[in-house]
Backbone as a ProteinNet text record, in pm:
[ID]
protein_1_A
[PRIMARY]
MYRDHRVAVVVPAFNEAGKIVRTLQSIPDFVDDVIVVDDGSVDGTAEQASAFVRQGLEIIKHPTNLGVGAAIAAGYRRALALGCDVTAVMAGDTQMCPLDLTGLLDPVVSGAVDYAKGNRFAWRGQGRAFELMPFSRWLGNVILSQLTRVATGNHAIFDSQCGYTAASRRALSTILSGPVFARYGYPNALLIRLCAAGLSIQDIPVRPVYGEGWRSGIRPHAVALPILALLWQGFKTRISPRSLGALPDASSRALPGREAP
[TERTIARY]
84.2	0	88	40.4	109	8.9	32.9	-57.9	-202.4	-216.2	-345.7	-415.8	-342.2	-398	-330.9	-412.6	-357.8	-299.6	-172.7	-98.7	-59.2	-80	-33.7	67.7	159.6	250.9	235.6	202.3	193	327.7	380.2	509.7	490.5	473.7	466.6	606.5	617.2	749.8	742.3	835.7	848.3	995.7	1031.4	1169.3	1265.3	1233.7	1315.8	1371.9	1406.3	1456.2	1580.7	1663.6	1786.2	1768	1648.9	1627.4	1509.8	1421.1	1296.9	1321.1	1418.6	1444.5	1494.5	1583.4	1631.1	1516.4	1423.9	1307.3	1224.6	1198.5	1118	1188.3	1318.6	1394.2	1385.6	1367.5	1367.6	1234.4	1128.3	996	987.2	951.8	950.8	857.6	889.7	812.5	670.6	645.2	510.8	409.9	457.3	366.8	301.3	167.8	94.2	88.1	67.5	47.5	139.6	216.2	302.8	250.7	206.5	143	232.2	304	389.2	305.6	305.4	234.2	338.6	363.7	457	382.7	421	346.9	404.3	393.4	436.7	586.9	659.8	805.6	844.8	961.2	1012.5	1149.2	1189	1321.8	1317.3	1199.9	1191.1	1163	1113.1	1081.8	984.7	876.1	775.8	835.8	922.3	984.3	1077.2	1152.3	1239.1	1157.1	1047.7	962.1	896.7	853.1	785.6	878.4	1007.7	1104.4	1137.2	1099.2	1125.8	1025.2	1074.4	988.3	950.8	822.6	771.2	622.8	578.2	436	359.3	245.2	161.4	202.3	298.4	343.4	253.8	206.7	127.9	187.4	175.3	223.8	105.6	86.7	-10.4	70	41.2	119.3	30.4	64.9	-2.2	64.5	-11.4	49.6	120.5	78.1	143.7	161.6	247.5	273.2	157.4	90.5	-23.9	11.4	122.2	162.1	164.6	245.4	263	133	51.8	-75.8	-167	-170.3	-252.6	-202.7	-71.3	-14.4	-50.9	-38.7	-72.5	-221.3	-305.3	-449.1	-483.8	-417.2	-441.2	-404.7	-294.4	-255.5	-353	-403.2	-501.5	-629.6	-674.2	-796.1	-777.1	-659.8	-633.5	-625.3	-563.6	-554.1	-692.4	-782.4	-919.8	-986.7	-967.9	-1029.4	-977.9	-852.3	-793.4	-835.7	-899.4	-943.7	-836.7	-736.5	-628	-678.5	-627.4	-669.1	-593.7	-467.1	-384.2	-291.6	-273.4	-194	-89.5	35.7	147.1	193.4	271.3	331.9	483	555.7	701.8	741.7	802.2	837.6	939.5	942.7	1030.1	1174.3	1212	1347.5	1438.3	1399.3	1476.5	1495.6	1410.2	1426.9	1351.8	1289.9	1213.4	1268.8	1315.7	1382.8	1281.3	1299.2	1203.7	1197.8	1302.4	1302.3	1195.7	1148.8	1048.4	905.4	888	754.3	664.8	714.8	629.5	587.4	672.9	635.7	516.7	504.5	389.6	266.4	287.2	174.2	108.7	189.5	139.4	20.2	25.5	-90.1	-215.2	-199.3	-315.4	-372.1	-285	-329.4	-400.4	-351.4	-411.6	-545.3	-575.9	-698.8	-686	-563	-543.3	-563.8	-523.6	-538.1	-581.3	-631.8	-670.2	-554.3	-461.1	-356.7	-229.7	-121.4	9	101.6	172.1	261.7	400.6	500.1	636.2	666.4	752.6	802.7	954	1024.8	1170.7	1235.2	1166.8	1220.3	1217	1133.2	1121.5	1219.8	1292.3	1388	1504.3	1535	1638.8	1758.7	1761.9	1875.7	1986.7	2080.5	2192	2141.5	2191.1	2148.6	2019.4	2028.5	1910.4	1870.7	1743.1	1691.2	1767.9	1797.9	1865.6	2008.8	2063.3	2198.1	2199.7	2097.9	2096.7	2011.7	1903.9	1811.1	1870.2	1871.4	1918.7	1844.5	1917	1859	1731.5	1728.7	1608.8	1489.4	1511.7	1403.2	1361.2	1459.8	1431.7	1346.2	1387.6	1315	1174.7	1163.6	1033.1	940.4	993.6	912.6	860.9	947.8	905.9	793.4	808.4	705.8	574.1	580.3	457.5	394.7	476.8	422.4	344	400.4	331.4	200	202.9	81.4	-21.2	24.9	-67.4	-133.4	-59.4	-118.4	-230.5	-209.2	-312.5	-432.1	-405.4	-513.4	-598.2	-534.9	-608.1	-663.4	-604	-641.9	-580.2	-494.6	-428.1	-284.8	-256.9	-125.1	-30	-70.4	15.4	95	65.3	133.4	244	349.4	459.7	519.2	617.6	675.5	564.1	486.6	368.4	402.2	524.9	560.2	614.8	625.9	676.2	571.8	612.7	519.6	517.9	595.3	600.5	483	381.6	255.3	194.4	96.4	13.9	-128.7	-224.5	-363.9	-458	-562.4	-667.6	-760.5	-847.9	-947.4	-1037.7	-1072	-1154.7	-1086.4	-954.5	-879.6	-874.8	-853.4	-849.2	-982.7	-1091.7	-1223.7	-1244.8	-1196.1	-1208.7	-1121.6	-998.8	-906.9	-964.4	-1028.5	-1080.7	-1224.8	-1275.8	-1415.8	-1441.2	-1335.8	-1351.5	-1235.6	-1223.4	-1114.1	-977.6	-887.6	-754	-654.8	-578.3	-473.3	-363.2	-340.4	-258.8	-109.3	-61.5	83.4	138.9	241.4	318.5	246.6	131.8	54	-30.7	-17.3	-101.3	-97.7	19.2	17.8	-62.5	-54.6	-126.7	-276.4	-318.2	-460.6	-516.5	-438.3	-480.2	-501.7	-407.8	-420.4	-541	-563.9	-681.4	-809.3	-818.9	-940.4	-960.2	-854.4	-865.4	-906.7	-846.3	-880.9	-1023.5	-1066.1	-1202.8	-1304.6	-1266.6	-1355.8	-1347.4	-1257.6	-1245.9	-1168.5	-1088.4	-1010.2	-884.5	-837.5	-721.6	-592.2	-493.4	-363.8	-254.2	-148.9	-36.9	95.3	183.5	319.4	404.2	485.5	575.7	717.1	813.7	951.1	1001.9	1058	1119.9	1254.2	1341.3	1474.4	1471.2	1542.2	1560.7	1667.1	1636.5	1729	1762.3	1888.4	1937.2	2069.7	2066.4	2186.2	2281.3	2402.2	2504	2455	2469.8	2427.7	2279.5	2208.7	2063.3	2035.1	1933.8	1884.7	1735	1666.2	1521.1	1478	1366	1306.5	1201.4	1179.9	1077.8	1133.7	1056.5	1092.5	1011	1074.7	999.9	910.6	959.3	880.2	754	757.4	642.2	536.4	576.6	482.3	437.9	512.1	482.6	344.4	314.3	186.9	66	66	-48.3	-69.5	38.9	24.7	-26.7	25.9	-22.4	-169.9	-211.6	-353	-438.3	-389.2	-461.3	-476.8	-368.8	-374.2	-471	-473.7	-567.4	-710.3	-735.9	-868.8	-906.8	-810	-836.8	-869.6	-796.8	-823	-962.5	-998.1	-1130.7	-1240.5	-1217.6	-1317.5	-1330.9	-1218.2	-1222.8	-1299.5	-1279.5	-1347.3	-1491.2	-1523.1	-1659.6	-1692.1	-1700.8	-1715.9	-1848.7	-1841	-1961.3	-1976.2	-1866.4	-1869.6	-1727	-1710	-1576.9	-1523.4	-1610.4	-1566.1	-1524.5	-1528	-1500	-1351.7	-1269.1	-1125.5	-1072.5	-1101.5	-1055.5	-904.5	-852.4	-709	-663.6	-582.2	-537.7	-446	-396	-308.1	-384.8	-519	-606.6	-581.6	-530.1	-503.9	-578.9	-700.4	-777.8	-821.4	-823.9	-875.7	-992.4	-1096.1	-1210.3	-1169.1	-1244.8	-1209.6	-1225.5	-1338.4	-1365.3	-1316	-1375.2	-1335.7	-1360.4	-1266	-1278.2	-1388.2	-1454.1	-1559.7	-1504.5
-119.9	0	125.3	228	356.2	461.7	518.1	617.6	563.4	439.4	371.4	347.2	344.7	316.7	192	107.9	-10.1	33.1	-0.4	46.6	-71.3	-54.6	-152.1	-85.7	-165.1	-122	-218.3	-165	-243.5	-235	-349.8	-356.2	-417.3	-335	-389.5	-430.1	-546.5	-595.2	-672.6	-644.3	-718.7	-748	-875	-919.6	-844.6	-847	-780.6	-881.8	-1002.7	-1106.4	-1062.5	-980.9	-936.2	-823.4	-763.1	-646.8	-661.8	-757.3	-762.5	-787.2	-869.3	-895.1	-769.8	-695.5	-569.7	-471.3	-468.3	-381.4	-423.1	-551.8	-600.4	-576.1	-592.6	-566.2	-420.4	-331	-187.6	-137.2	-214	-167.1	-170.2	-58.5	-51.3	-153.1	-188.3	-289	-243.9	-112.5	-67.5	-95.1	-131.6	-163.5	-299	-302.3	-423	-524.8	-476.5	-565.2	-523.9	-617.9	-596.1	-685	-622	-693.9	-682.5	-788.9	-793.3	-842.3	-766.7	-807	-835.3	-963.9	-1006.6	-1002.7	-908.2	-884.1	-964.9	-1097.1	-1183	-1199.4	-1189.1	-1203.9	-1344.8	-1352.7	-1483.2	-1512.4	-1433	-1449.7	-1499.7	-1543	-1593.3	-1487.9	-1372.2	-1265.6	-1314.3	-1378.9	-1426.1	-1525.7	-1612.9	-1712.9	-1647.4	-1547.4	-1474.1	-1403.1	-1340.5	-1270.5	-1368.3	-1483	-1581.9	-1638.6	-1643.8	-1698.3	-1600.6	-1474.5	-1373.8	-1390.1	-1392.7	-1415.7	-1282.3	-1254.1	-1132	-1149.4	-1107.9	-1114.7	-1017.3	-1064.3	-978.5	-971.5	-1055.4	-1054.7	-1143.5	-1090	-1165.7	-1147.6	-1251	-1246	-1267.3	-1173.5	-1188.5	-1204.9	-1309.9	-1335.2	-1329.4	-1239.5	-1233.9	-1333.5	-1415.6	-1513.1	-1449.2	-1330.8	-1256.8	-1112.1	-1040.3	-900.9	-812.9	-749.9	-663.6	-515.7	-480.9	-341	-295.9	-194.3	-148.1	-95	-28.2	22	-90.7	-197.4	-313.3	-379.7	-385.2	-445.7	-365.2	-233.8	-149.2	-159.3	-160	-171.3	-302.4	-411.3	-539.6	-532.1	-466.3	-448	-361.1	-256	-168.7	-245.6	-331	-408	-496.3	-557.1	-643.4	-561.6	-444.5	-359.3	-317.7	-285.3	-252.7	-372.3	-489.6	-610.2	-641.2	-607.9	-632.4	-528.9	-421	-317.1	-217.3	-201.8	-107.8	36.3	119.1	258.5	345.6	313.6	390.8	293.2	314.7	223.1	300.7	259.9	321.9	229.9	285.7	209.4	228.4	116.8	118.8	18.3	64.2	-23.6	-128	-240.3	-350.7	-334	-215.5	-196	-115.9	-98.8	-28	119.5	178.1	319.5	414.3	361.9	447.1	433	543.4	540.3	521.1	419.4	395.5	509.7	591.8	704.4	807.3	805.1	901.5	852	727.3	670.1	743.8	774.6	841.4	980	1046.9	1178.1	1170.8	1060.4	1040	997.1	915	864.2	972.4	1060.5	1154.2	1238.4	1305	1388.3	1306.4	1180.1	1095.1	1043.4	997.6	946.3	1054.1	1177.8	1287.4	1332.5	1287.7	1330.1	1460.5	1514.7	1642.6	1630.2	1515.8	1494.3	1350.7	1326.7	1191.8	1116.1	1191	1126.6	1209.4	1145.3	1211.4	1145.4	1226.4	1171.8	1233.7	1155.6	1204.4	1307.8	1400.3	1499.2	1504.8	1438.8	1433.4	1567.5	1651.2	1782.2	1877.6	1847.1	1931.9	1893	1783.1	1738.4	1836.9	1882.9	1983.4	1928.8	1798	1737.6	1704.5	1622.1	1582.5	1496.9	1523.4	1448.8	1502.7	1606.7	1670.3	1599.5	1615.9	1545.4	1581.9	1710.7	1751.6	1700	1656.1	1601.1	1450.5	1381	1235	1177	1244.6	1191.1	1204.8	1096.4	1107.1	1219	1290.8	1410.9	1380.6	1270.6	1237.9	1216.6	1151.9	1131.7	1263.8	1347.6	1479	1562.6	1570.3	1651.7	1596.5	1466.4	1405.7	1426.4	1414.4	1433.1	1575.7	1672	1812.3	1840.2	1789.9	1812.8	1747.3	1620.1	1550.2	1610.6	1658.9	1722.7	1848	1927.7	2050.1	2016.8	1917.3	1879.1	1818.4	1747	1689.6	1798.7	1903.9	2017.6	2080.7	2090.8	2146.6	2051.5	1922.6	1824.8	1814.3	1823.6	1809.3	1941.1	2052.7	2181.2	2206	2114.3	2127	2171.4	2298	2352.7	2344.8	2271.2	2254.3	2124.5	2037.5	1908.3	1912.4	1835.9	1824.8	1684.7	1653.1	1517.9	1414.7	1431.9	1348.3	1201	1167.1	1027.2	956.8	1026.6	962.9	865.4	740.7	638.9	615.8	693.8	678.5	756.4	686.6	749.6	686.3	755.5	701.1	748	656.5	686.2	638.1	716	677.4	575.4	515.6	423.5	497.1	620.4	699.2	716.1	743.3	760.2	629.2	517.5	389	358	384.1	359.1	443.2	567	653.9	604.2	566.1	516.2	393.7	306.8	181.5	192.7	314.3	333.8	320.2	311.2	299.3	222.9	220.9	148.8	196	102.7	131.2	137.5	245.4	257.3	160.5	59.2	-54.1	-28	62.2	72.3	205.5	259.8	367.4	501.1	516.1	637.5	634.6	528.2	510.5	629.3	684.5	797.5	916.4	942.1	1055.6	1031.5	909.5	875.2	881.4	836.1	837.9	981.3	1069.8	1209.5	1276.5	1245.4	1300.8	1257.6	1129.7	1078.3	1136.8	1144.5	1199.1	1346.7	1423.1	1564.8	1583.1	1500.3	1510.2	1482	1396.7	1362.7	1463.2	1558.5	1661.4	1618.8	1512.7	1467.9	1553.2	1563.3	1647.7	1570.2	1638.2	1579.1	1671	1611.9	1692.3	1633.2	1717	1676.5	1672.5	1567.3	1552.6	1533.2	1611.5	1591.5	1451.3	1381.8	1251.3	1247.3	1162.1	1151	1088.9	1146.5	1077.8	970.7	847.3	735.6	675.6	683.4	622.8	556.6	425.3	352.9	332.6	287.8	262.5	152.6	177.3	79	82.5	180.7	187.3	221.4	158.5	198.1	171.1	254.9	245.4	139.8	71.5	-22.7	42.5	172.2	244.3	281.8	255.1	297.8	422.3	540.3	665.2	667.4	613.9	618.4	533.4	433.7	344.5	398.5	486	532.6	676.7	755.2	898	924.1	863.7	892.2	847.9	726.9	690.7	786.3	831.8	923	1058.2	1108.2	1235.9	1227.6	1114.4	1096.2	1094.4	1028.7	1025.5	1165.4	1243.7	1378.9	1466.8	1449.6	1525.2	1487.2	1358.7	1313.8	1371.1	1371	1425	1572.5	1646.6	1790	1814.5	1740.5	1757.7	1723.3	1619.1	1580.8	1687.1	1749.8	1852.9	1975.1	2017.5	2139.3	2111.9	1983.7	1947.3	1812.9	1808.6	1681	1613.7	1482.8	1402.3	1300	1232	1134.9	1104	1053.5	1018.6	896.3	820.2	702.4	730.6	858.6	893.3	913.7	825.7	835.2	700.6	661.4	531.8	525.5	404.4	381.9	400.7	503	532.8	425.6	335.2	229.2	105.3	110.9	-2.2	-121.5	-96.6	-204.7	-178.9	-124.9	-92.8	-218	-211.5	-319.5	-263.7	-341.1	-290.6	-252.6	-157.5	-110.9	-219.4	-286.1	-396.8	-369.9	-272.9	-243	-365.1	-391.9	-506.5	-483.8	-589.8	-572.7	-524.8
0	0	0	-67.5	-67.3	-23.5	94.4	151.5	152.4	198.6	212.8	79.8	-29.6	-160.7	-219.8	-281.5	-348.8	-483.1	-503.8	-621.1	-709.6	-838.5	-937	-1029.4	-1079.3	-1184.6	-1301.2	-1417.2	-1539.6	-1611.6	-1650.7	-1717.7	-1856.7	-1961.4	-2097.9	-2143	-2205.8	-2244.1	-2374.5	-2462.8	-2587.8	-2611.8	-2603.6	-2620.9	-2528.4	-2399.2	-2297.4	-2197.2	-2245	-2154.4	-2078.4	-2142.2	-2077.1	-1977.6	-1973.2	-1886.7	-1791.4	-1816.5	-1740.4	-1592.4	-1556.6	-1414.8	-1345.4	-1411.4	-1352.2	-1332.9	-1428.3	-1413	-1292.1	-1277.8	-1165.8	-1032.6	-1030.3	-907.4	-865.3	-962.3	-933.3	-878.3	-891.7	-850	-697.3	-634.8	-487.7	-422.7	-297.8	-224.9	-193	-189.9	-155.2	-266.2	-384.7	-495.3	-467.4	-468.3	-432.9	-545.8	-668.4	-782.8	-896.6	-946.3	-1062.4	-1174.3	-1281.4	-1392	-1514.9	-1543.9	-1662.5	-1780.1	-1887.2	-2008.4	-2115.7	-2139.4	-2243.4	-2376	-2460.1	-2584.2	-2700.6	-2690.1	-2799.6	-2812.3	-2701.9	-2707.6	-2751.9	-2816.9	-2861.4	-2799.5	-2699.8	-2640.3	-2496.4	-2450.2	-2314.1	-2209.4	-2250.9	-2155.6	-2047.5	-2087.9	-1991.7	-1893.8	-1942.6	-1855.5	-1753.6	-1797.9	-1705.9	-1599.1	-1640.1	-1543.9	-1447.6	-1497.6	-1413.4	-1306.7	-1336.4	-1241.2	-1128.5	-1148	-1044.9	-932.6	-809.8	-694	-631.3	-633.6	-572.6	-547.2	-429.5	-398.7	-487.8	-540.7	-624.1	-768.9	-810.9	-950	-1035.3	-1147.9	-1244.2	-1383.4	-1464.8	-1602	-1696.3	-1787.7	-1895.7	-2024.5	-2100	-2221.2	-2343.8	-2435.3	-2564.5	-2659.8	-2728.4	-2820.1	-2937.9	-2977.7	-3085.3	-3040.7	-3111.2	-3077.7	-3122.9	-3027.6	-3057.6	-3052.7	-2987.9	-2975.9	-2831.7	-2805.3	-2667.8	-2608.3	-2690.3	-2640.1	-2597.3	-2676.5	-2642.4	-2515.4	-2498.1	-2377.9	-2253.6	-2261.7	-2147.5	-2115.7	-2218.7	-2196	-2127.1	-2164	-2097.8	-1950.5	-1920.9	-1781.7	-1705.4	-1771.9	-1709	-1673.6	-1764.6	-1736	-1613.4	-1604.7	-1489.3	-1360.6	-1365.5	-1246.8	-1198.1	-1291.4	-1252.9	-1187.1	-1245.6	-1190.1	-1050.5	-1023.6	-891.7	-788.6	-832.9	-741.5	-703.3	-787.3	-757.2	-764	-673.4	-668	-767.4	-788.5	-881.5	-953	-1082.1	-1164.1	-1241.4	-1225	-1296.1	-1408.1	-1499	-1607.6	-1601.4	-1599	-1608.3	-1715.6	-1822.7	-1933.6	-1890.4	-1963.1	-1927.4	-1968.4	-2020.7	-2072.9	-1980.4	-1853.7	-1749.5	-1779.8	-1863.8	-1898.5	-1805.5	-1700.7	-1610.4	-1469.2	-1415	-1285.1	-1173.1	-1087.2	-978.4	-877.5	-870.4	-777.2	-811.9	-936	-980.4	-961.5	-918.4	-911.6	-812.3	-693.9	-595	-641.6	-718.3	-771.1	-864.3	-937.1	-1024.6	-944.7	-842.8	-764.9	-678.1	-620.2	-518.9	-564.4	-680.7	-719.5	-748.9	-789.9	-815.1	-684	-594.9	-465.5	-384.3	-394.2	-318.4	-376.5	-498.7	-564.4	-638.8	-647.8	-715.3	-865.7	-923.7	-1067.3	-1093.2	-1213.2	-1253.9	-1317.1	-1376.7	-1455.2	-1444.9	-1403.9	-1396.9	-1497.8	-1574.7	-1676.1	-1664.5	-1698	-1691.4	-1798.6	-1763.5	-1858.7	-1840.6	-1932.3	-1923	-1954.3	-2029.5	-2063.1	-1943.9	-1845.9	-1727.1	-1617.9	-1636.7	-1535.5	-1526.3	-1404.9	-1385.4	-1309.9	-1286	-1218.3	-1316.6	-1271.2	-1356	-1471.3	-1591	-1708.3	-1765	-1844.8	-1901.5	-2031	-2068.5	-2185.3	-2312	-2329.3	-2451.9	-2457.8	-2343.4	-2340.1	-2367.5	-2319.6	-2324.9	-2437	-2472.4	-2571.5	-2711.4	-2790.2	-2929.1	-3002.1	-3087.7	-3148.8	-3225.1	-3298.9	-3375.9	-3284.8	-3168.9	-3073.2	-3010.2	-2979.3	-2920.3	-3013.7	-3140.5	-3237	-3261.1	-3280.7	-3303.5	-3185.9	-3064.6	-2944.7	-2935.2	-2960.6	-2953.1	-3052.8	-3175.1	-3277.4	-3237.7	-3196.4	-3158.5	-3033	-2941.4	-2821.4	-2856.7	-2947.2	-2987.8	-3058.8	-3145.5	-3216.3	-3121.7	-3020.1	-2921.2	-2839.3	-2809.5	-2738	-2819.5	-2950	-3037.3	-3044.6	-3060.2	-3074.2	-2948.8	-2831.2	-2705.3	-2653.3	-2694.3	-2637.8	-2501.7	-2456	-2326.1	-2350.1	-2322.6	-2351.9	-2233	-2128.6	-2011.9	-2018.5	-2115.2	-2122.5	-2227.7	-2200.2	-2294	-2279.7	-2363.6	-2367.3	-2382.3	-2487.7	-2508	-2521.7	-2562.5	-2587.5	-2464.1	-2352.7	-2230.3	-2177.1	-2155.9	-2110.4	-1960.9	-1885.7	-1739.4	-1681.7	-1632.4	-1595.4	-1470.6	-1414.3	-1305.1	-1327.5	-1310.6	-1343.8	-1234.3	-1211.7	-1117.9	-1182.7	-1103.2	-1158.9	-1258.2	-1226.1	-1317.4	-1452	-1449	-1572.8	-1651.4	-1582	-1651.9	-1718.4	-1648.3	-1706.2	-1831.5	-1829.9	-1946.8	-2061.3	-2030.3	-2133	-2203.4	-2127.1	-2181.3	-2229.6	-2240.7	-2278.3	-2428	-2507.2	-2651.8	-2711.4	-2843.2	-2908.7	-2858.4	-2842.5	-2790.9	-2906.7	-2913.9	-3015	-2975.7	-3058.3	-3015	-3014.3	-3099.6	-3114.8	-3064.7	-3130.6	-3069.9	-3060.6	-3121.5	-3102.9	-2977.9	-2899.7	-2781.3	-2685	-2648.6	-2554	-2605.7	-2736.1	-2794	-2792.5	-2829.6	-2828	-2686.8	-2592.1	-2451.6	-2403.6	-2433.9	-2391	-2455.5	-2582.6	-2650.5	-2580.8	-2547.2	-2484.2	-2344.4	-2266.2	-2131.7	-2134.8	-2225.1	-2234.3	-2284.2	-2379.9	-2430.3	-2320.8	-2225.4	-2115	-2001	-2011.5	-1908.7	-1786.1	-1796.6	-1682.2	-1667	-1544.6	-1515.6	-1536.1	-1595	-1628.3	-1577.2	-1522.7	-1473.7	-1519.9	-1571.1	-1604.6	-1478	-1464.1	-1350.6	-1404.9	-1358.2	-1405.7	-1370.6	-1468.4	-1445.7	-1517.4	-1468.9	-1525.7	-1665.4	-1760.6	-1889.1	-1871.4	-1909.9	-1890.7	-2026.6	-2063.1	-2187.1	-2155.1	-2132	-2093.5	-2209.9	-2176.9	-2278.4	-2373.3	-2500.5	-2599.5	-2629.3	-2570.2	-2594.3	-2738.8	-2791.2	-2922.3	-2928.3	-3002.2	-3009.3	-3110.1	-3077.4	-3171	-3258.7	-3240.3	-3316.7	-3453.5	-3557	-3691.5	-3724.4	-3725.3	-3743.1	-3866.4	-3979	-4101.2	-4090.6	-4001	-3988.5	-3892.6	-3800.5	-3698.7	-3718.6	-3797.8	-3808.8	-3867.8	-3980.1	-4046.7	-3964.2	-3904.5	-3820.1	-3703.3	-3640.1	-3527	-3573.8	-3686.3	-3739.3	-3775.8	-3833.9	-3867.5	-3741.4	-3638	-3510.6	-3452.3	-3453.4	-3398.3	-3477.5	-3608.4	-3690.9	-3656.3	-3638.6	-3598.7	-3462.7	-3370	-3237.3	-3241	-3323.4	-3337.1	-3393	-3497.2	-3556.8	-3456.7	-3377.5	-3277.6	-3169.8	-3134.2	-3029.4	-3074.4	-3198.1	-3242.3	-3285.6	-3309.4	-3344.2	-3281.2	-3146.3	-3076.1	-3107.1	-3125.4	-3144.4	-3032.1	-3004.1	-2893.8	-2854	-2731.5	-2684.4	-2756.7	-2819.7	-2891	-3033.2	-3074.1	-3213.7	-3238.8	-3183.1	-3201	-3248.3	-3373	-3421.7	-3429.9	-3427.9	-3436.3	-3579.5	-3602.7	-3738.2	-3794.8	-3709.4	-3757.7	-3798.8	-3788.8	-3823	-3732.2	-3613.4	-3518.9	-3388.1	-3398.3	-3279.4	-3208.4	-3078	-2995.2	-2916.4	-2891.6	-2815.7	-2674.7	-2616.3	-2482.5	-2378.2	-2372.2	-2280.7	-2139.7	-2073.7	-1936.5	-1848.7	-1762.2	-1672.2	-1572.5	-1523.8	-1424.9	-1292.4
[MASK]
+++++++++++++++++++++++++++++++++++++++++++++++++++++++++++++++++++++++++++++++++++++++++++++++++++++++++++++++++++++++++++++++++++++++++++++++++++++++++++++++++++++++++++++++++++++++++++++++++++++++++++++++++++++++++++++++++++++++++++++++++++++++++++++++++++++

C-alpha cells in the first residue's frame, strides 16, 4: 500500500529477456500488484519474469505481438479487476527510474489529478533530456508534443511520448471506454481521450534514462503517419465533438475497450 492506496505497476514488455528482471527488481516494495504483459516475445521474456519471486506478481502473455498500447491496456484491465486505486506504467526496458515513481503517484493518490505523466524535458537534475536523448528522438518528441497540445487543447502538457505514468481508476475507465490505439501512437490517443472527457492531467519531471548501448526499436517512417492521422482526428473531434468514442485507431489495429468488471 502507498498512503493507504492499493498500487499496481503495469510492465509492458516485448523481447526484454535481458532487462525484465532488472526492471522487476527496481519496483519498490510498496507496490501491491506488478502486472507484466509479455506482448508476444520470442526471447523468453515471460519465462524470465515468471522466475522472479515477488508477492503480487502476475504475467499476462499475448500469443502474438499486438503493440505497446494493447499491452498497457491489458494491464489496465487487470488492475481494474484487482481493485487497484492507482496504476502506474514502467516499461520492461529499465528506462524508467524507480526514484520518480512516488512523484507520479502523489498527485493521483491525493486526488489532485486523474492522470500524472512524466516529462523528461522538465527534469532539472543531472542528465538533461537535450543532453541524453538522441537528437532524432528529441526533435520528433518536440514536434509531436506541440501537435498533441493542439489536438487536445491542453497547452500545459509536454513530452507526449513519455510512457512513465500514473492513473486513477476513473482515468483507466475513461481510457478503456472505446477502441484502444494498439501501437506507438497510444500515448497521444490516450491524452486526446482523457482531455475530451475533461479529466485532469499533470506533467511531472522525471529523469531521462538512456543507458550505454541503448537503441530504439521504433521505426519513425512506420509510426509517423499513423500518429499524425490520429492527432488530426483528435483535433477535428475537439473542435466538433460528437462522442468520446470517435477516435478510431489510425493504424487499423484498434482493440475494443472492454473495461474489466
